[in-house]
N, C-alpha and C positions, 0 to 999 in steps of 0.2 A: 771513738772508734777510728781505727786506721782507715784512710780513704781507699787504700789498695785492697782491703779485705771486704769492703762493702759489696762489690759485684759478686764475690764468692758467696756471701751470705744471702743475697737476693736469689742467686742461682739455686742454693740449697732449699730455700723456701718454696721456690717454684717447683723444684723436683718433688718435694714432699707433697705439695698440692696435687701435682700430676699423679703421684702414686695413689693418693686418696681417691681421686676421681676415677682412675682406672679400676681400683678395687671396688668402688661403688658400682661401676658399670658391670663388672664381672659378676658381682653378687646379684644385681638386678636381673642379669641374663640367666643366672642359675635359678632364681625364683620363678621366672617365666617359663623356664624349661620344666621345672617341677609341675607347674600348673598345666602346661601343655600335655605332659605325659600322663598326669592324673586324669585329665579330660579324655585323653586317648584311651586309657584303660577302661573308663566308664562306658565309652561308646563301643569299643570293639573287643572288650574283655570276653564276652560270651563267644564271639567268633573264634577267639584264641583258646577256648576251653579254660580260661582263667578269669572268670567274672569277679568283679569287686563284691565281696561278701556283704550281704545285707546285715548279718549279725555284727560284723565289724562296725558298720555305720551306726547301728543302733547302740552299741556299746559306747562309741565315741559321743553320740548324741546325748546319752544319759549323763556322761561326765561333763560335757560342755554345757548342756542346756538344763536338764532336770535338776542337777545338783546346784545350779546357780540361781534357781527360781527364788528361794527365800531372800537372799541378800539383795538381789535386783529389785524385788518387790519393796523391801524396806528402803533402799536407797532412792528409788524413783518416787516413792511416796514422800520421802523427806524433801526431795527436790521440788515436788509440787507445793508442799507447805512453804518452803523457802521462797519460791516465786510469788506465792500469794502474799506472804509477809512483806516482801520488798515492793511488790506491785501496789498493794494497798497504801503503804506508807508514802510511796512516790506520788500516787495519783490523788492523795488527800490534798495535796497542795493546790490542785486544780478542781477539786470537788467532783472528781470523776471516778470514785472508787469502784463503781459497778463495772467499769471498763476493764477491770483486772481480769475478767473472764477471757476476753480476747487475747490478752497478753499471755496468760497461762496456756491456753489452748495451742497457740502458734508456737510458743517457745518450747513446750514439751514435745510436741509431735515433730517439729522440724529440726530441733537442735539437741535439746538436753537428753531426751530418751535414747536416741541412737548413740550419742557421744558417751554418756555415762555407761550404758550397757557395753559398748565396745571397749572402753577403757578397763572396765571390770573384767571382761572376758580375756582381754590381753594380759592383765596381771594374774588372773587365776588360771585360765586354760592355756594361754600362749606360753607362759613360763613352764607349765607342766609338760607341754609338748616338747619344748626345747630340751628340758631335763631328761625326759624319757628317751627321746631319739638320741641325744648326746650320750647317755649311759649305754645304750645299745651299740652305738658307734665305737665307744671306747672298749667295750667288752667283746667286740668283734661279732656281735649278733647279726649286724647288717650283712657282713661278709658271709656268715653262715647261711643266711637266707638265700643269698645269691648262689652259694655252692649247691644247695638242695633244689635249686630251680624256681625259687619264689622271688618274683620281682619286688623289691622294697617299695617302689612307687605304688604298685597295685595294692600291696599288703598294708602299707602304712600311710602313704600320702593321700591317696584317693578317698579312703573312708573319713579321714580328718577334714579334708576340704569339703566334702559333701555334707558332713555333719555340721560344720561351721555355717555353710550356706543355708541350711535348714533352721538351725537353732537361733542364730543371732537375730534374724528378722522376727522370729516368734517371740524372743525375749524383748525385742523393741516394742512389739505390740503390747506385751504385758507391762512394759515400762510406761507406755502411753496411758494405759488404763489406770495404773497406780499413781502416776503423776497427776492426772486429771482428778482422781479421787482425793489425793492429798490437798490439792487446791480447793476442791469443793468443800471438804470438811472444815478447813481453816476459814474459808469465806463464810460458811454457815455460822461458825463461832464468832467471828469478828464483825461481820456485816449483817448477820441474820438472814442471809439469802438462802432460801430453801435449796436443798441439793437437787431436787427435780428441776427447779427453775435454772439452776446453774448449768445442768447438763443440756437443757433445752437451748439455752443461749450458746453453749459450746457447739452443739450440732448445727446451729444456725451459721456460726462464723467459720467453722471448719469445712474444708472441701476435701475431696478425694486426693487432690494434688498435694495438699499439706501432709497427709499421712503417707502418701507414696514417696514424697521427698525424703522422709526419714527412712523408709524401707529401702529405697535405692541406695542411700548412704550406707545402710547396715550391710548390704550385700558386698559393697566394696570394702568396708571395714573387716568383714568376715574373711575375705580373701587375703587381706593384708595380715591379719593375725595368724592365719594358718600358714601362709608362705614364710613369714618372718620366723615363726617358731620352728618350722620344719627345716628351713635353710640353716639356721643357727645350730640346730641339733645335728644335722648331717655334717657340718663343717667343724665339729668340736675337735680340738687337739689339746693335749697336755693333761690327760687324766682327770681326776676329780676336780682339780682346780679349774681346768678348762671347761668342764661342765658348768661349774658355778658362774664363770665369766660369760659363757654363752647364754645361760638362762637370764642373767641380769641384762645382757645386751639385747636379747630378744624383747624383753619387756619395755626397755627404754626406746628401742627402735620402733616397736609396734605403736606405742602411744604417740611418739613424735610423728610418725607417718599418718596416723589416724587424725590427729589435730590438723596437720597440713592439708590432708585430703578434705577434711570437713570445711576448712577455710575456702578451698578451691570450689567445692560443691556449692557452698553458700553464696559465693560470689556469682557464679554462673546461673544458679537456679532461682535467684531472686532479682535478676535484672529484667 
């Protein structure tokens, strides 16, 4: 490479990095603005004679929560079985197979249930939100709402955010139960440990803080999924191809932020 061109190349890379950082900050600000406006409409909507409709929240909750129950039950049950298999095989080396109960209880409630549920909801509901809002944006339905006096944040954003905050923690609780049940059944088959004894030991080692740690994470993950899907939907450009790109981006972005947030939470909550 020519020595004279090296400073120019470095400058271009720095400029590109700066553009990426600025866009990231702008997008983060846009997401926080959506969250602020959604909370504002929930709090003062009745005073403005435009409350957030309960029927809209229920409809969103059905799509986000109820429809996801079967797949979450199956996946979390499988995770419990997997943890039991790996835990028993690892602890056999030390002759401490019975301690697998502690490992399953803490792993499911603190980490795996909130993480698996949130990733599944991000792929299932987050992508659907981005695609739906993006299609409305491209077909100018969002502009039509504004023209007839309906605020898009009140009508679209607030119900989705509230439904997410309700459904994701509930699904995490379901995931906790199914994960522990999966571990109990495999432990009964492999070690002959009665299921009643398994759950007695589980309740002995589990504390309220362990369960709350997963629920706190789930609330943050719910906000991430909702805001990322909504922001990508509202910012769609480029027709049907743009909707596809936005949907893919929302899933990748949601899962990435969930994993990073989980790492941060795990670090601070377990010190």
